[in-house]
N, C-alpha and C positions, 0 to 999 in steps of 0.2 A: 570142539576142543581148542581150536585156534582162538576163537572169540573169548572163551573162558580164561585161557592163560594170559592173553594180552590184557584183558580187563582186570584180572587179578594183579598184574604188574602195575597197571595204571593206578588202581585203587590202593595198593600197598605202598606206592611211592618208591618201590625198588626199581633199580635200573633194569634194562632188558633190551637185548638185540635179537630180533626175530627175522626169519626169512620164510616167506610163503612161496613155495616152489610149485609151479603148475603151468601148463600150456593154456592157450586161449580157449575160452568157453568153459573153463573149470569152475568159475564162480569167484575169482579173486575180486573183481569190481564189486560184486554183491557183498562180499565179506568186508571190503574196505568201507563201503557205505554204511553197513550195519555197525561196525566198530566206531566210525567217525560220529555217527548219529548218537550212539550211546554215550560216548565221552562228552560230546557237546551238550547233551541233555542234562549233564551234571554241572554245566557251567564251566567246563574245562576247555582248554585250548588245544586244538589239533592242527598241525601244519601238514596239509596234504599236498604232496608234490609228485611229479612224474618226470621221467627222463625225456619225454617227447611232448610236444604241444597237444597232439591228438589224445594221448592217454590222460593228460592233465584235465582235459575237458570232461572225461568220464567220471572223475572223482569229485564229490561234493566239495566245493571251495578249493579245488585243485589249481595249482600253478606249476610251471616248469621249475625244476630244481635250480636251474641256472638263474631264473628270475627271482625266486624266493631267497636264495642264499648268496646271491651276487657272485656266482661262480664265473671266473674269467674263461674266455674261450681257450687260450693257450695255458695249459697246466703242466706242471712237472712235480717232482717229488718234494719240492720245498714251497709250493704255491700256498698262498694264504688268501683270505677273502677280506673284502673291505667292510667288515662288520666291527665297528668300534664300540667299546663299552660305553653305556650311557645313551646310545642312540635308540630310536624307537624299535628297530629290528632286534637289537641286542636285548632290550626289555621283553619283547615278544618271545624270543627264544628262551629267556629265563622263566617266563610264565607258562611255557608250553608243557603239556603233559604227555604228548605223543606226536611223533613224526611218522607219517605213512608215506612211503616212497615206492611208487610203482615203476616197473621196468628198470629196476636197479642194475641188472647185469649189463645194460647198455653203457653205463658210465665206467670210465677208467678208474682204477683203484686210487689214483692220485686225487681224484675228486673226493672220495670218501675220507682219505687221509687228511685233506685240507678241511673238510667239514668237521671231522673229529677234533683237529687242532683248534679250529675256530670255536666250537662249542665248549671245549675245555677252557679256553681263554675267557669266553664270555660268561660261562656258568660257574667258574671256580668260587666266586664269592657266595653263591647260594648253595653250592654243593661241595663244601670244603673236604668232606671225607670220601668223595667218590672219584678221586683222580685216577684210580686204577680201573674204573669202569669205562667201557666204550661210550663215546659221546658225552662224557662227564655225567653219566647217570641218567641222561634223557632216554626215555623209551623210544625205540626206533623199530618200526615194522617195515621191512623191505619185501619186495615181491618181484616175480618175473619168472622167466624160463631161460636157463642157460643154453638150451638147445635151439632157441629162436633168436636170441639177441646176444651179441658180443660187443665189447667196447670197440670203438673205431680207432685203429692204430694204422696210420697211413704208411705204406712202404715198408712194412715189417713182415717178418715170417710168422708162422703159426705160433712158435714159442713165445714171441713178444706179445702176441694177441692174448694168449692164455695167461701170460704173466701180468697182463694189464687188468685181469679180472678181479673183482672184489674178493673172490674166494682166495686170492693170494695175499690179501692184506691180513696182518697178524690178528686183528680183532675178529676175523672170521671164526677163530677157535672158540670165541665167546658166544657165537650165534646159535640160537635154537632154530632148527630147520623143521618146517612143517611141509609135508608133501600132499598136495591135493591130486587125486587120481581120477575121480569120476567126472566125465564130461557132462555138465548139466545141460548144455545146448542140445546134445544128441538125446539125452534122457527125456527132455521135454517134447521132442519131436517123434519119439517112438510110440506108436499106438500100443496100448496094453490089451492083451488077450483076456477074455472073461474067465 
């Protein structure tokens, strides 16, 4: 179902923000790889990123989000990124059909706000009628587990940590959430009775 809906969004050219919710072993990486391979087999561009270096190594063509989108270390509610129109990275973002972002809950919502502002700035020339869509109409597939990963907010109370979550960013209302429940690692190890 996730594969079909994301591929329909990519094929139709409609914007879409998706979140694949599930804990480790549930098959997120397998699904990422399948979607990325399908989109790339059509000659389309996918930017695969993750919030940590180890997770980025598990995704085909993956890089850390900080590396790919030039995210500064210190961020706040008005942060912007050094992606200027006319640069190679700006052109790559304009030609991109899908962004796959693993371990998204690890990032502070200010990072997603700045990515959204940057994509709107860079892509407004090619998507003039999509200014009301998240990420200026670029399809974005996020994933992770809110029970395992929280944004790092030093010296703050629980309320500030929860407030830093992407789920507190206004575009979250536009997000279609898929929940994966069946642990595939356990299923593969369980012997079946005749």
